[in-house]
Structures are given as C-alpha cells and as structure tokens.
Kinemage of the C-alpha trace (Angstrom):
@kinemage 1
@onewidth
@group {chain A} dominant
@subgroup {mainchain}
@vectorlist {calphas} color= white
{ca met a 1} P 26.308 10.963 -13.679
{ca val a 2} L 23.692 10.558 -11.529
{ca glu a 3} L 22.154 14.430 -11.447
{ca pro a 4} L 21.134 14.269 -15.295
{ca ile a 5} L 18.808 10.423 -14.494
{ca val a 6} L 17.384 12.311 -11.464
{ca leu a 7} L 16.304 15.646 -13.464
{ca glu a 8} L 15.271 13.653 -16.476
{ca tyr a 9} L 12.970 11.311 -14.057
{ca phe a 10} L 11.401 14.778 -12.148
{ca glu a 11} L 10.492 15.851 -16.068
{ca asn a 12} L 9.224 12.695 -17.747
{ca gly a 13} L 8.309 10.568 -14.254
{ca asp a 14} L 9.320 7.464 -16.406
{ca thr a 15} L 10.690 5.271 -13.448
{ca gln a 16} L 11.527 2.014 -16.263
{ca glu a 17} L 14.138 5.088 -18.300
{ca ala a 18} L 15.814 6.074 -14.830
{ca ile a 19} L 16.322 2.785 -14.169
{ca leu a 20} L 17.607 1.652 -17.434
{ca ser a 21} L 20.186 4.284 -17.226
{ca ile a 22} L 21.400 3.405 -13.553
{ca glu a 23} L 22.068 -0.156 -14.186
{ca glu a 24} L 23.684 0.980 -17.538
{ca gln a 25} L 25.774 4.166 -15.821
{ca ile a 26} L 26.155 3.713 -11.819
{ca pro a 27} L 28.858 0.734 -10.981
{ca trp a 28} L 27.229 -2.206 -8.725
{ca asn a 29} L 29.810 -0.744 -5.597
{ca arg a 30} L 28.744 2.770 -5.824
{ca arg a 31} L 24.905 2.359 -5.465
{ca asp a 32} L 24.994 3.161 -1.549
{ca ala a 33} L 26.489 6.518 -3.033
{ca leu a 34} L 23.247 6.586 -5.875
{ca val a 35} L 21.124 6.919 -3.241
{ca glu a 36} L 22.390 9.199 -1.101
{ca gln a 37} L 22.766 11.788 -4.208
{ca val a 38} L 19.484 11.097 -4.883
{ca ile a 39} L 18.101 12.029 -2.426
{ca glu a 40} L 20.490 15.224 -1.553
{ca ile a 41} L 18.977 15.888 -5.169
{ca ala a 42} L 15.798 15.795 -3.748
{ca leu a 43} L 16.036 17.865 -0.709
{ca asp a 44} L 16.890 20.909 -3.025
{ca his a 45} L 13.070 20.347 -4.947
{ca lys a 46} L 9.881 20.372 -4.240
{ca pro a 47} L 7.311 17.604 -2.318
{ca ser a 48} L 6.157 16.042 -5.348
{ca his a 49} L 9.285 15.138 -6.113
{ca arg a 50} L 10.042 14.222 -2.838
{ca glu a 51} L 7.521 11.928 -3.510
{ca met a 52} L 8.713 10.544 -6.965
{ca thr a 53} L 11.912 10.211 -5.371
{ca ser a 54} L 10.670 7.483 -3.016
{ca val a 55} L 8.941 5.774 -5.641
{ca leu a 56} L 12.214 5.372 -7.174
{ca ile a 57} L 14.383 4.085 -4.313
{ca ser a 58} L 10.987 1.355 -4.266
{ca asp a 59} L 11.250 0.400 -7.669
{ca leu a 60} L 14.942 0.866 -7.820
{ca phe a 61} L 14.909 -1.789 -4.374
{ca pro a 62} L 15.499 -4.766 -4.454
{ca his a 63} L 16.732 -5.525 -8.465
{ca val a 64} L 19.256 -2.496 -8.617
{ca ile a 65} L 19.777 -1.813 -5.328
{ca ser a 66} L 19.857 -3.455 -1.917
{ca glu a 67} L 19.225 -2.587 1.620
{ca ala a 68} L 22.924 -2.214 2.522
{ca asp a 69} L 22.748 0.562 -0.167
{ca ile a 70} L 20.101 2.242 1.294
{ca ser a 71} L 20.768 1.643 4.960
{ca lys a 72} L 24.511 3.277 3.906
{ca ala a 73} L 22.899 5.822 2.125
{ca phe a 74} L 20.726 7.035 4.733
{ca glu a 75} L 24.247 6.457 7.349
{ca ser a 76} L 25.620 9.086 5.377
{ca leu a 77} L 23.150 11.320 4.838
{ca leu a 78} L 22.770 11.429 9.104
{ca ala a 79} L 26.437 11.565 9.137
{ca asn a 80} L 26.365 14.884 7.212
{ca ile a 81} L 22.949 16.258 8.679
{ca asn a 82} L 24.696 19.781 9.624
{ca asp a 83} L 26.086 20.408 6.100
{ca leu a 84} L 22.799 19.994 4.179
{ca met a 85} L 20.971 21.817 6.523
{ca leu a 86} L 23.084 25.246 5.599
{ca asp a 87} L 20.852 24.779 2.415
{ca val a 88} L 18.126 22.683 3.740
{ca pro a 89} L 17.374 24.224 7.397
{ca asp a 90} L 14.583 21.421 7.660
{ca ala a 91} L 16.517 18.227 6.477
{ca pro a 92} L 16.512 16.456 9.714
{ca thr a 93} L 12.247 16.420 9.380
{ca val a 94} L 12.748 15.803 5.292
{ca ile a 95} L 15.431 12.719 6.206
{ca gly a 96} L 13.002 11.557 8.646
{ca asn a 97} L 10.533 10.965 6.089
{ca phe a 98} L 12.633 9.833 3.633
{ca ile a 99} L 13.495 7.063 6.046
{ca ala a 100} L 9.672 6.120 7.512
{ca arg a 101} L 8.721 6.159 3.873
{ca ala a 102} L 11.529 3.422 2.992
{ca ile a 103} L 10.582 1.323 5.997
{ca ala a 104} L 6.933 1.435 5.208
{ca asp a 105} L 7.888 0.705 1.732
{ca asp a 106} L 9.968 -2.539 2.899
{ca cys a 107} L 13.003 -1.500 1.148
{ca ile a 108} L 14.569 -1.199 5.012
{ca pro a 109} L 13.826 -2.990 8.326
{ca pro a 110} L 12.358 -1.227 11.336
{ca lys a 111} L 15.219 -2.378 13.267
{ca phe a 112} L 17.189 0.874 11.230
{ca ile a 113} L 15.881 3.288 13.615
{ca his a 114} L 17.311 1.539 16.534
{ca thr a 115} L 20.381 0.277 15.817
{ca met a 116} L 21.281 3.978 14.016
{ca lys a 117} L 19.820 5.615 17.370
{ca glu a 118} L 23.099 4.464 18.817
{ca lys a 119} L 25.385 5.652 16.892
{ca ser a 120} L 25.620 9.468 17.760
{ca asp a 121} L 24.209 12.117 20.276
{ca gln a 122} L 24.138 15.145 18.257
{ca lys a 123} L 21.140 16.249 17.975
{ca asp a 124} L 19.622 16.952 14.659
{ca phe a 125} L 20.698 13.255 13.943
{ca gln a 126} L 18.849 11.784 16.790
{ca glu a 127} L 16.225 14.561 15.835
{ca ala a 128} L 15.400 13.096 12.048
{ca leu a 129} L 15.705 9.683 14.016
{ca ile a 130} L 12.604 10.606 16.544
{ca his a 131} L 10.729 12.064 13.377
{ca ala a 132} L 10.895 8.473 11.383
{ca asp a 133} L 9.754 6.772 14.587
{ca thr a 134} L 7.329 8.905 15.133
{ca leu a 135} L 5.603 8.867 11.980
{ca leu a 136} L 5.804 5.032 12.067
{ca ser a 137} L 4.345 4.765 15.324
{ca met a 138} L 0.947 6.810 14.668
{ca lys a 139} L -2.679 5.094 14.583
{ca his a 140} L -2.480 3.846 10.555
{ca gly a 141} L 0.650 5.417 10.462
{ca leu a 142} L 1.961 2.965 7.565
{ca val a 143} L -0.853 4.312 5.259
{ca arg a 144} L -0.546 8.102 6.098
{ca leu a 145} L 2.985 7.369 5.226
{ca his a 146} L 1.983 7.262 1.428
{ca asn a 147} L 1.171 10.804 2.213
{ca val a 148} L 4.281 11.884 3.386
{ca trp a 149} L 4.729 14.426 1.199
{ca gly a 150} L 1.467 16.088 0.824
{ca val a 151} L 0.894 15.174 -2.757
{ca gly a 152} L -1.136 12.548 -4.677
{ca gly a 153} L -0.711 9.145 -4.659
{ca ala a 154} L -0.617 8.274 -8.413
{ca leu a 155} L 2.661 7.991 -8.713
{ca arg a 156} L 2.970 5.138 -6.055
{ca pro a 157} L 3.647 1.961 -6.490
{ca val a 158} L 1.024 -0.192 -6.879
{ca lys a 159} L 2.563 -3.016 -4.435
{ca ala a 160} L 2.514 -0.772 -1.936
{ca leu a 161} L -0.711 0.617 -2.426
{ca thr a 162} L -1.746 -2.749 -2.186
{ca arg a 163} L -0.637 -3.529 1.375
{ca gln a 164} L -2.021 -0.320 2.547
{ca met a 165} L -5.486 -1.143 1.464
{ca ser a 166} L -5.218 -4.980 3.093
{ca leu a 167} L -3.893 -3.167 6.397
{ca leu a 168} L -6.657 -0.265 6.174
{ca leu a 169} L -8.895 -3.696 5.972
{ca gln a 170} L -7.436 -5.428 8.670
{ca glu a 171} L -7.427 -2.883 11.097
{ca phe a 172} L -11.036 -1.868 10.308
{ca leu a 173} L -11.990 -5.304 11.042
{ca ser a 174} L -10.246 -4.823 14.428
{ca ser a 175} L -11.748 -1.471 15.542
{ca ser a 176} L -14.756 -1.458 12.760
{ca asp a 177} L -14.192 2.622 12.955
{ca ile a 178} L -15.727 3.445 9.144
{ca glu a 179} L -14.634 7.058 9.982
{ca glu a 180} L -11.086 6.120 10.858
{ca ala a 181} L -11.538 3.765 7.473
{ca ser a 182} L -12.879 6.593 5.159
{ca arg a 183} L -10.112 9.080 6.575
{ca cys a 184} L -7.333 6.401 5.487
{ca leu a 185} L -8.895 6.024 2.015
{ca arg a 186} L -9.182 9.207 0.729
{ca leu a 187} L -5.468 9.852 2.622
{ca leu a 188} L -4.378 7.612 0.142
{ca glu a 189} L -5.394 9.938 -2.992
{ca val a 190} L -5.553 7.451 -5.588
{ca pro a 191} L -9.905 7.354 -6.619
{ca his a 192} L -8.734 5.590 -9.804
{ca phe a 193} L -7.485 2.752 -8.070
{ca his a 194} L -10.260 1.716 -5.133
{ca his a 195} L -11.203 -1.149 -7.239
{ca glu a 196} L -8.365 -2.303 -5.431
{ca leu a 197} L -10.050 -1.727 -2.291
{ca val a 198} L -13.543 -3.546 -2.959
{ca tyr a 199} L -11.698 -6.732 -4.178
{ca glu a 200} L -8.575 -7.150 -1.450
{ca ala a 201} L -12.187 -6.622 1.113
{ca ile a 202} L -14.115 -9.328 -0.783
{ca val a 203} L -11.314 -12.132 -1.105
{ca met a 204} L -10.857 -11.141 2.511
{ca ala a 205} L -14.856 -12.109 3.108
{ca leu a 206} L -13.516 -14.910 1.095
{ca glu a 207} L -10.541 -16.614 3.199
{ca ala a 208} L -12.559 -15.822 6.245
{ca asn a 209} L -15.846 -17.818 5.839
{ca ser a 210} L -16.868 -15.927 8.742
{ca ala a 211} L -20.654 -14.046 9.064
{ca val a 212} L -19.682 -11.662 11.301
{ca lys a 213} L -16.586 -10.421 9.091
{ca glu a 214} L -18.517 -10.670 6.145
{ca glu a 215} L -21.288 -8.146 7.839
{ca thr a 216} L -18.673 -6.095 8.596
{ca leu a 217} L -17.381 -5.524 5.249
{ca cys a 218} L -20.372 -5.688 3.443
{ca thr a 219} L -21.271 -2.499 6.049
{ca leu a 220} L -17.827 -0.357 5.225
{ca leu a 221} L -18.302 -1.102 1.457
{ca lys a 222} L -22.021 -0.208 1.773
{ca ala a 223} L -20.520 3.055 3.770
{ca phe a 224} L -18.182 4.166 0.806
{ca ser a 225} L -20.648 4.062 -1.702
{ca asp a 226} L -23.082 6.116 0.398
{ca gln a 227} L -20.096 8.801 0.557
{ca val a 228} L -19.548 8.198 -2.741
{ca leu a 229} L -16.020 7.583 -1.809
{ca ile a 230} L -16.234 4.694 -4.145
{ca thr a 231} L -17.658 5.140 -7.159
{ca thr a 232} L -20.282 2.601 -8.982
{ca asp a 233} L -17.712 2.025 -11.523
{ca gln a 234} L -15.214 1.190 -9.121
{ca met a 235} L -17.447 -1.169 -6.587
{ca glu a 236} L -18.663 -2.972 -10.275
{ca arg a 237} L -14.567 -3.367 -11.263
{ca gly a 238} L -13.456 -4.543 -7.998
{ca phe a 239} L -16.284 -7.297 -7.532
{ca leu a 240} L -16.012 -8.045 -11.728
{ca arg a 241} L -11.959 -8.787 -11.000
{ca val a 242} L -13.244 -11.518 -8.145
{ca phe a 243} L -15.360 -13.010 -10.134
{ca asp a 244} L -12.830 -13.247 -12.540
{ca asp a 245} L -10.524 -14.700 -10.301
{ca leu a 246} L -12.737 -17.336 -8.770
{ca pro a 247} L -11.410 -20.625 -10.290
{ca asp a 248} L -7.889 -19.594 -9.107
{ca ile a 249} L -9.388 -18.189 -5.740
{ca ser a 250} L -10.992 -21.483 -5.276
{ca met a 251} L -7.912 -23.592 -5.892
{ca asp a 252} L -7.283 -21.816 -1.962
{ca val a 253} L -10.884 -21.427 -0.995
{ca pro a 254} L -12.782 -24.570 -2.138
{ca leu a 255} L -16.086 -23.002 -0.891
{ca ala a 256} L -15.426 -19.978 -2.474
{ca tyr a 257} L -18.574 -20.157 -4.630
{ca ile a 258} L -20.282 -20.472 -1.782
{ca ile a 259} L -19.239 -17.723 0.208
{ca leu a 260} L -19.435 -15.122 -2.414
{ca asp a 261} L -22.761 -16.152 -3.080
{ca arg a 262} L -23.641 -15.398 0.327
{ca phe a 263} L -21.843 -12.243 0.871
{ca val a 264} L -23.213 -10.577 -2.503
{ca asp a 265} L -26.901 -11.751 -1.107
{ca arg a 266} L -25.456 -9.648 1.854
{ca cys a 267} L -24.205 -6.287 -0.139
{ca his a 268} L -27.474 -6.538 -2.069
{ca lys a 269} L -29.764 -6.341 0.739
{ca leu a 270} L -28.154 -3.198 1.803
{ca gly a 271} L -28.755 -1.893 -1.641
{ca phe a 272} L -25.313 -0.643 -3.468
{ca leu a 273} L -24.722 -3.414 -5.869
{ca thr a 274} L -25.791 -2.561 -9.596
{ca glu a 275} L -27.602 -5.554 -11.798
{ca thr a 276} L -24.741 -5.784 -13.845
{ca ile a 277} L -23.050 -7.567 -10.504
{ca leu a 278} L -25.784 -9.488 -9.842
{ca lys a 279} L -26.118 -10.975 -13.473
{ca lys a 280} L -22.615 -11.736 -13.578
{ca leu a 281} L -22.336 -13.630 -10.252
{ca pro a 282} L -20.647 -16.757 -11.352
{ca ser a 283} L -22.810 -19.919 -10.906
{ca arg a 284} L -20.570 -22.973 -11.374
{ca gly a 285} L -21.120 -25.188 -8.381
{ca arg a 286} L -23.525 -23.043 -6.219
{ca lys a 287} L -26.226 -23.453 -4.159
{ca arg a 288} L -27.997 -20.171 -3.806
{ca phe a 289} L -27.616 -18.074 -0.337
{ca val a 290} L -26.661 -21.106 1.222
{ca ser a 291} L -26.002 -20.447 5.217
{ca glu a 292} L -23.116 -21.435 7.286
{ca gly a 293} L -24.724 -24.093 8.778
{ca asp a 294} L -25.635 -25.962 5.410
{ca gln a 295} L -21.567 -26.017 4.854
{ca asp a 296} L -20.973 -29.171 6.650
{ca val a 297} L -23.962 -30.740 4.655
{ca ile a 298} L -22.643 -30.080 1.500
{ca arg a 299} L -19.069 -31.235 2.412
{ca arg a 300} L -20.873 -35.035 3.581
{ca asn a 301} L -22.657 -35.003 0.272
{ca lys a 302} L -19.825 -34.527 -1.939
{ca ile a 303} L -17.901 -37.570 -0.248
{ca glu a 304} L -20.878 -39.879 -0.055
{ca his a 305} L -21.191 -38.898 -3.892
C-alpha cells in the first residue's frame, strides 16, 4: 500500500496529495511501519528522492505521524541495518543522514541518538548513530543539514528554512564572520527565498533595539548585496514585507517605527537601499532618525501627554 503512494510522490512532488493518500489508506497503528517503508524505498533511489523523503516526513509530522512513530521506524531500521547493507552498502551513512535530518526538522529530539547508542554495540548500528551525531555537532550543523543530500533546497519546508536563517543570523551576531554566513546562506540553495533572511534580520534589529546589533546586521546585508548573494529584488521584498507587518510588529515592539527609521538610515548610508524602499518607509508616529538617547525623552513626552 505504501510503495505506490511514495513512487507517485517521487513523480509529482505533491506532499499534500501523499498526505491525503496516507490518511485514507494507512491505519494509525501502522504509521511507524509507514515511515520505515518510506525510508527503505528512498534507500533505493537517488539523492533528490531522499531529500523529498525528508521533506515528506517533516510535512507528515505531527498531524499524520508522531515522534513515537518516527523513533520506532529508525529503531527498526537500525536493528535491520545489516540486511539493508546487502542492497545498500552505505546504509549506515544514509540512515545516519535521515536521523540527523529528522532531528534538524524537529521531528525527533536530539536525545534519540544517545538513547539508541545504549541499545546495541553492533558496529554498523553504532556507525549510523555516530554519523548522525557528527553531522549535528558540526559548526552550523543544522544549517548544513538542509543540504545533507547534496541537492537544491526548493522542496524544503518553509518553517525549516526560516528557522535555519534565524539561526544563521544569531550565529553571525555572535561571530561577525561574514564569510561563514555567506557560505551557510549559499548552502541553503534557495535564492528565491532570500527575502526571508532580509525580513528576519530587520525584525531581529527591531526587537534588539541595540545600535551595535543594528550596525552588525546592516553590515551583513550590505555584504550580501555587494556579493549579489541577495538580489535587489529580494532585498526590496524583505524590507517591504516588514513595512507591511509593522502595525503587528509594533504591538510587541512599541518603538518599532522609530527603530526601523534608524535602521533604514544606517542601511541607506551604506548605499545598498533602493529608492523604492526609501519612498515606502512607513511614517506613522515617527521622528526621523531618532538616536537611542532620545528614546527616554519620547517616553516622558508620551507620559506627560
């Protein structure tokens, strides 16, 4: 019952259609066997199909399959790893990739690896778990795991990409390593989605309300612009999305309009913002280019009035 669903999914890439078929045909108490079967089928296919399989597992979780289903499936695959190696000699590496990717997609917890290590001393069983652990322990490991199958990222779940871009920005704020951040963004292989990184960077600056972080994030966007890693179109789209969402953002960040004004000014001085962005900058209740020191004055004025 599973194989026709999976093979059709490999043909059309439609996770929603696959989900509907699974819900209709595969009973709840066999969903762990479903996950196991899906991965076994992927073992016999090329990397792009393995990427699609990781995406399908992520999209099925948590409404169609549970953490317990996925954990049981991996436990069974590990127990049968010697048999799998008869047809797929590198099965420990491939299974390790699937485990690490499932952890990166928040489908199973990181502790799964350590729990499983205690269940068998068998060499290939351990090799798969060690491989998964190594992938997750690498610097920027979570970001790189979204290229674990060596194929493009257009199929990846949007929530996962957004999370990885946020992680990339947080790590950049800690390290200020533009070269590393550039490499990680390229590895995601989603140039059509780079507007999301711009959006996340601006929101991060608004929430931080810190001159140092604003300057650091402006520098990163400038570097990405200079490298044409983020195109003019994607840069504009990211800024304009923030402009559209500003009324909602300001509910959590009361000074959002003021901080955005200051952030846009910093970016404008670095020379990578278009006239479109400058013209559409929201003006509700803002004072142009307010310095951080003025904020207490603004608060006092609001209280007095």
